C-alpha positions in Angstrom: 58.1 -13.7 -102.4 56.5 -15.1 -99.4 54.9 -18.6 -99.2 51.9 -17.2 -97.5 49.0 -19.5 -98.6 45.4 -18.4 -99.4 44.2 -20.1 -96.2 46.5 -18.1 -94.1 45.2 -14.9 -96.0 41.6 -15.9 -95.3 42.3 -16.5 -91.7 44.0 -13.1 -91.4 40.9 -11.5 -93.2 38.5 -13.2 -90.9 40.5 -12.0 -87.9 40.6 -8.5 -88.9 36.8 -8.6 -89.4 35.9 -10.3 -86.2 38.4 -9.1 -83.6 37.5 -5.3 -83.7 33.8 -5.7 -83.2 34.5 -8.3 -80.5 36.8 -6.1 -78.6 34.3 -3.2 -78.9 31.5 -5.3 -77.6 33.5 -6.3 -74.6 34.4 -2.7 -74.0 30.6 -1.8 -74.0 29.7 -4.7 -71.8 32.5 -3.6 -69.3 31.5 0.0 -69.3 27.9 -1.0 -68.6 28.8 -3.3 -65.8 31.0 -0.5 -64.3 28.3 2.1 -64.6 25.7 0.0 -62.6 28.3 -0.4 -59.9 29.3 3.3 -59.8 25.8 4.6 -59.9 24.4 1.9 -57.7 21.7 1.2 -60.3 18.4 -0.6 -59.1 18.9 -4.1 -60.7 15.1 -4.4 -61.2 15.2 -1.4 -63.5 18.8 -1.2 -64.7 20.3 -4.7 -64.7 23.9 -5.2 -65.2 25.4 -7.7 -67.8 26.0 -10.1 -64.9 22.3 -9.8 -63.8 21.3 -10.7 -67.5 23.6 -13.8 -67.5 22.1 -14.7 -64.2 18.6 -14.6 -65.8 19.8 -16.8 -68.6 21.2 -19.3 -66.3 18.0 -19.3 -64.2 15.9 -21.0 -66.8 17.9 -21.7 -70.0 15.3 -24.5 -70.9 12.5 -21.9 -71.4 14.8 -19.6 -73.4 16.0 -22.4 -75.6 12.4 -23.8 -76.1 11.0 -20.6 -77.2 14.1 -19.6 -79.3 13.4 -22.9 -81.2 9.8 -21.8 -81.9 10.9 -18.3 -83.1 13.8 -19.9 -85.3 11.3 -22.1 -87.0 9.1 -19.2 -87.8 12.0 -17.4 -89.2 13.4 -20.1 -91.2 10.1 -21.2 -92.8 9.1 -17.5 -93.5 12.5 -16.7 -95.0 12.5 -19.8 -97.3 9.0 -19.2 -98.6 9.8 -15.4 -99.0 13.0 -16.3 -100.9 11.1 -18.5 -103.2 8.5 -15.8 -103.9 11.0 -13.1 -104.1 13.3 -14.8 -106.7 10.2 -15.7 -108.8 8.7 -12.1 -108.6 12.1 -10.7 -109.4 12.6 -12.8 -112.5 9.0 -11.8 -113.7 9.9 -8.2 -113.1 13.2 -8.5 -115.0 11.6 -10.0 -118.0 8.5 -7.9 -118.3 8.6 -4.1 -118.3 4.9 -3.9 -118.3 4.5 -6.2 -115.4 7.2 -4.1 -113.6 5.5 -1.0 -114.1 2.2 -2.4 -112.9 3.3 -4.5 -109.9 6.3 -2.6 -108.6 4.3 0.3 -107.0 2.2 -2.3 -105.2 5.2 -4.1 -103.9 6.3 -0.6 -102.4 2.7 -0.3 -100.9 3.0 -3.7 -99.3 6.2 -2.5 -97.4 4.4 0.7 -96.1 1.7 -1.3 -94.3 2.4 -1.5 -90.5 3.6 -5.0 -89.7 1.7 -5.3 -86.5 -1.6 -4.3 -88.2 -0.9 -7.1 -90.8 -0.1 -9.5 -88.1 -3.4 -8.7 -86.3 -5.4 -9.5 -89.4 -3.6 -12.7 -90.0 -4.2 -13.8 -86.5 -7.9 -13.2 -87.0 -7.9 -15.3 -90.1 -5.6 -18.2 -89.0 -5.7 -18.2 -85.2 -2.8 -18.6 -82.9 -1.1 -21.1 -85.1 2.5 -20.8 -86.6 1.1 -19.6 -90.0 0.4 -15.9 -89.2 4.0 -15.6 -87.9 5.4 -17.3 -91.0 3.4 -15.1 -93.3 4.7 -11.9 -91.5 8.2 -13.0 -92.1 7.4 -13.7 -95.8 5.9 -10.2 -96.2 9.2 -8.7 -94.7 11.7 -11.2 -96.5 10.3 -11.3 -100.1 10.7 -7.6 -101.0 14.5 -7.0 -100.8 15.0 -10.4 -102.5 12.6 -9.6 -105.3 14.0 -6.1 -105.9 17.7 -7.3 -105.8 16.9 -10.2 -108.1 15.4 -8.0 -110.7 18.3 -5.5 -110.5 20.8 -8.4 -110.8 19.2 -9.8 -113.9 18.9 -6.5 -115.5 22.6 -5.6 -114.8 23.9 -8.1 -117.4 26.1 -6.5 -120.0 24.0 -6.3 -123.3 27.1 -7.1 -125.3 27.6 -10.4 -123.5 24.0 -11.3 -124.3 24.4 -10.3 -127.9 27.6 -12.4 -128.1 25.8 -15.5 -126.7 23.0 -15.0 -129.3 25.7 -14.8 -132.0 26.8 -18.2 -131.1 23.3 -19.5 -131.3 22.6 -19.8 -127.5 19.0 -20.0 -126.6 17.1 -17.7 -124.0 17.3 -20.5 -121.5 21.0 -21.1 -121.9 21.7 -17.2 -121.7 19.6 -17.1 -118.5 21.3 -20.1 -117.0 24.9 -19.3 -118.0 24.9 -15.5 -118.1 22.1 -13.8 -116.2 21.9 -16.1 -113.1 25.6 -16.0 -112.3 25.6 -12.2 -112.7 22.5 -12.0 -110.6 23.6 -14.2 -107.7 25.6 -11.7 -105.7 22.5 -9.3 -105.9 20.2 -12.2 -104.9 22.4 -13.0 -101.9 22.6 -9.4 -100.9 18.7 -9.3 -100.7 18.8 -12.5 -98.7 21.2 -11.0 -96.2 18.8 -8.0 -95.7 15.9 -10.4 -95.5 17.6 -12.7 -93.0 18.5 -9.7 -90.7 14.8 -8.5 -90.5 13.2 -12.0 -90.4 13.6 -12.0 -86.7 11.5 -8.7 -86.5 8.7 -10.3 -88.5 8.6 -13.3 -86.2 8.6 -11.2 -83.0 5.8 -8.9 -84.4 3.6 -11.9 -85.2 4.2 -13.4 -81.7 3.2 -10.0 -80.0 0.0 -10.0 -81.7 -1.0 -13.5 -81.1 1.1 -16.7 -79.9 1.4 -19.2 -77.3 5.1 -19.5 -77.5 8.3 -17.9 -79.0 10.8 -15.3 -77.8 8.4 -12.5 -78.7 5.7 -14.0 -76.6 8.1 -14.6 -73.8 9.3 -11.0 -74.0 5.8 -9.9 -73.4 5.3 -12.0 -70.3 8.5 -10.9 -68.8 7.8 -7.2 -69.6 4.4 -7.4 -67.8 6.1 -9.0 -64.8 8.8 -6.1 -64.9 11.5 -8.7 -65.0 14.0 -6.4 -66.7 16.9 -8.7 -66.5 15.0 -11.4 -68.3 13.8 -8.9 -70.9 17.4 -8.1 -71.6 18.2 -11.7 -71.8 15.6 -12.3 -74.4 16.7 -9.3 -76.4 20.1 -10.7 -76.5 18.8 -14.1 -77.6 16.8 -12.4 -80.4 19.9 -10.5 -81.5 21.9 -13.6 -81.5 19.3 -15.3 -83.6 19.3 -12.6 -86.2 23.2 -12.5 -86.4 23.5 -16.2 -86.6 21.0 -16.4 -89.4 22.6 -13.5 -91.2 26.1 -15.4 -90.8 24.4 -18.5 -92.2 23.5 -16.7 -95.3 26.9 -15.2 -95.6 28.5 -18.8 -95.4 26.0 -20.0 -98.0 27.0 -17.1 -100.3 30.6 -18.0 -100.0 29.8 -21.6 -100.8 27.6 -20.8 -103.7 29.6 -18.1 -105.4 33.2 -18.5 -104.2 34.5 -16.8 -107.5 32.7 -13.6 -106.4 34.6 -13.2 -103.1 37.9 -14.2 -104.8 37.4 -11.3 -107.3 36.5 -8.9 -104.5 39.6 -9.8 -102.5 41.8 -9.3 -105.6 40.5 -5.8 -106.1 42.9 -3.0 -105.1 41.7 -1.1 -101.9 
């Protein structure tokens, strides 16, 4: 029997998850840099990773300032979308009539092109932060609502009947049975929403904004500063991955028992 602690096991698990993608990313960057040298690529059209790093170093203040604007739009839109999504999910789970009436329209809301929605919102609310936040809300609420409803409906009916046998009220069953079961589903929806929130913010900025990474991307694209365009794309990807990682961390803090059970499951 070894004395390997749970902390050591977690570190090994994290290493096994982070090291392979990091090594693969370094391989891609190395091949990219090599290709630009071998084929003598025009840096104005095909910048190398070192050119992109140079573009970041040239004006980091502008990148950070606009990243802050986009981050604020993402966070506000995500939080509002999460609240709306959870409330809609609860309503859909507890009312079959409401689900049959509303669910098709939720699907319709996701088929409307986001840039078209953003254009209308800019007409209504101008070049303020509100249109961008509302676009993120439109993208974020749907996966959270659907996953919340599915999670609440996935409760074992026998467990509910057992709680009722012991005289538990609907509120207690909801609090002690349905919510714990639904939490992994809710966080799954939140992770999807977090990953796509950056797209909503960028779409909103493309239609009408005075700042943000999406706005900066348009300016650099018009000036044919390809290295700066790639630098902004990298910053947007970093924002999305960081936001996703934050939700994963919150999930581990909120429902640690779920990950403990998953780690104990046989592979």
